[in-house]
C-alpha positions as CSV (number, residue, x, y, z in Angstrom):
1,M,114.7,95.1,127.3
2,Q,115.8,96.6,124.0
3,S,117.0,93.2,122.5
4,L,113.5,91.8,123.4
5,I,111.8,94.8,121.5
6,G,113.9,94.4,118.6
7,K,113.3,90.7,118.2
8,Q,109.6,91.4,118.5
9,L,109.7,94.0,115.9
10,R,111.7,91.8,113.6
11,S,109.3,88.9,113.9
12,L,106.2,91.3,113.4
13,Y,108.2,92.9,110.2
14,D,108.9,89.2,108.8
15,S,105.3,88.2,109.3
16,V,104.0,91.4,107.3
17,L,106.4,90.6,104.4
18,V,104.9,87.3,103.6
19,E,101.2,88.5,103.7
20,P,99.6,88.6,100.5
21,I,98.7,92.1,99.0
22,P,95.1,92.7,99.1
23,D,93.1,92.5,95.7
24,K,91.9,96.2,96.1
25,L,95.4,97.4,96.5
26,V,96.5,95.5,93.5
27,E,93.6,96.8,91.4
28,L,94.4,100.4,92.5
29,L,98.2,100.1,91.7
30,L,97.1,98.6,88.2
31,K,94.9,101.6,87.6
32,L,97.6,104.1,88.7
33,D,100.1,102.3,86.3
34,E,97.7,102.6,83.4
35,V,97.1,106.5,84.2
36,G,100.7,107.3,85.3
37,G,102.6,105.6,82.4
38,D,106.2,104.5,83.0
39,S,107.2,107.2,85.4
40,P,106.9,106.4,89.0
41,S,105.7,110.0,89.9
42,G,103.4,110.1,86.7
43,V,105.6,113.0,85.2
44,D,107.6,112.6,82.2
45,D,111.2,113.5,82.7
46,G,111.1,116.1,80.2
47,E,108.1,117.7,81.9
48,H,109.8,117.4,85.2
49,K,112.8,119.0,84.2
50,A,110.8,122.1,82.6
51,A,108.7,122.1,85.6
52,T,111.7,122.3,88.1
53,A,113.8,124.9,85.9
54,G,114.4,127.9,87.7
55,N,113.2,126.9,91.2
56,G,116.7,125.9,92.4
57,E,116.6,122.3,91.3
58,G,118.9,120.7,88.8
59,S,121.9,122.3,87.5
60,K,123.1,125.7,88.8
61,P,124.0,128.5,85.9
62,Q,127.5,129.2,85.6
């Protein structure tokens, strides 16, 4: 039974991989790229380091 479910899930997943991305989603992603710049999160690395300093992230004081 598990083998059959696995085969069906793989088949479904493979069919999703070859589907084209909807135009509206492509347009949204392009707009987000324009607004967000190069950083995937939209936050500059320097800004991220400054924003996370003191909250336990990053290097610990010695």
